[in-house]
C-alpha positions in Angstrom: -3.7 33.4 26.8 -2.1 33.6 23.5 -2.1 30.4 20.7 0.8 29.8 19.1 1.4 31.5 15.7 3.6 29.2 13.7 6.2 26.8 13.7 9.1 29.1 14.6 6.8 30.4 17.4 6.4 26.7 18.8 9.8 26.1 18.2 11.4 29.1 20.2 8.6 28.1 23.1 9.5 24.3 23.1 13.3 25.3 23.1 12.4 27.8 25.9 10.8 25.4 27.7 13.8 23.3 27.8 16.0 25.5 28.4 14.2 26.3 31.5 13.9 22.8 32.5 9.9 22.8 32.8 7.2 20.7 31.5 5.5 22.8 28.4 2.3 23.0 30.2 4.3 24.7 33.2 6.1 26.9 30.8 3.1 27.6 29.1 1.1 28.8 32.2 4.1 30.8 33.5 4.1 32.5 29.9 0.4 33.2 29.1 0.6 30.5 26.1 -2.3 28.5 25.5 -0.7 25.1 26.8 -3.0 22.9 24.3 -1.3 25.1 21.5 1.8 24.5 22.3 1.3 20.7 22.7 -0.3 20.1 19.5 2.5 22.1 17.6 4.9 20.3 19.9 3.4 16.6 18.3 3.8 18.4 15.0 7.0 19.1 14.9 8.4 16.1 16.5 6.7 14.1 13.7 8.1 15.7 11.1 10.7 18.5 11.7 11.5 19.5 8.0 7.9 19.8 7.3 7.6 23.1 8.8 10.5 24.4 6.7 9.5 22.9 3.1 8.1 25.6 0.9 6.4 24.3 -2.1 6.8 26.2 -5.2 4.1 26.4 -7.5 4.6 25.0 -11.0 3.0 25.4 -14.0 1.6 22.6 -16.2 0.5 23.1 -19.8 -2.6 21.6 -20.9 -2.8 21.1 -24.8 -6.4 20.4 -26.0 -6.5 17.2 -28.3 -8.8 17.3 -31.2 -12.1 16.5 -31.0 -13.0 13.0 -32.4 -14.7 13.2 -35.9 -18.2 12.1 -36.4 -20.8 10.9 -33.8 -19.4 8.5 -30.8 -20.4 5.1 -30.8 -20.4 2.6 -28.3 -20.2 -1.5 -28.9 -21.4 -3.7 -26.2 -20.6 -7.4 -26.8 -22.6 -10.2 -24.3 -21.6 -13.5 -25.7 -22.5 -13.6 -29.6 -25.1 -10.7 -29.3 -23.2 -6.7 -30.3 -25.3 -3.9 -29.5 -24.2 -0.8 -31.3 -25.5 3.2 -29.7 -24.4 6.6 -30.5 -24.7 9.5 -28.3 -28.2 9.8 -29.7 -30.1 6.5 -28.3 -32.8 6.6 -26.5 -32.3 4.7 -22.7 -36.0 3.3 -22.9 -34.9 1.9 -26.6 -31.7 0.4 -25.4 -33.7 -1.4 -22.3 -36.3 -3.0 -24.5 -33.3 -4.6 -26.6 -31.4 -6.0 -23.6 -34.4 -7.3 -22.3 -35.2 -9.2 -25.3 -31.6 -10.1 -25.7 -32.1 -11.2 -22.3 -35.2 -13.5 -23.2 -33.4 -15.4 -25.9 
């Protein structure tokens, strides 16, 4: 049994089955076509008949690098009246200690 090769093959087989007045399964058995493959293609074709004809042309998108920020990055966290400012070089352990102290206040 051969599988359906694509949308054109499926369309031709479905049309031939209709012209012959046969169900897809009966037509597929007579012509050595995998009935499950034909049925799946038939469902796909009826759901979106134009989807098989769509040709997506690739398009180029220019990516332009932006300037790197000047100086080290700074992060500011405000919780109520408390403000914590750290840079990229902060130690996780140190920040955790500061947060514990602030929670205790």
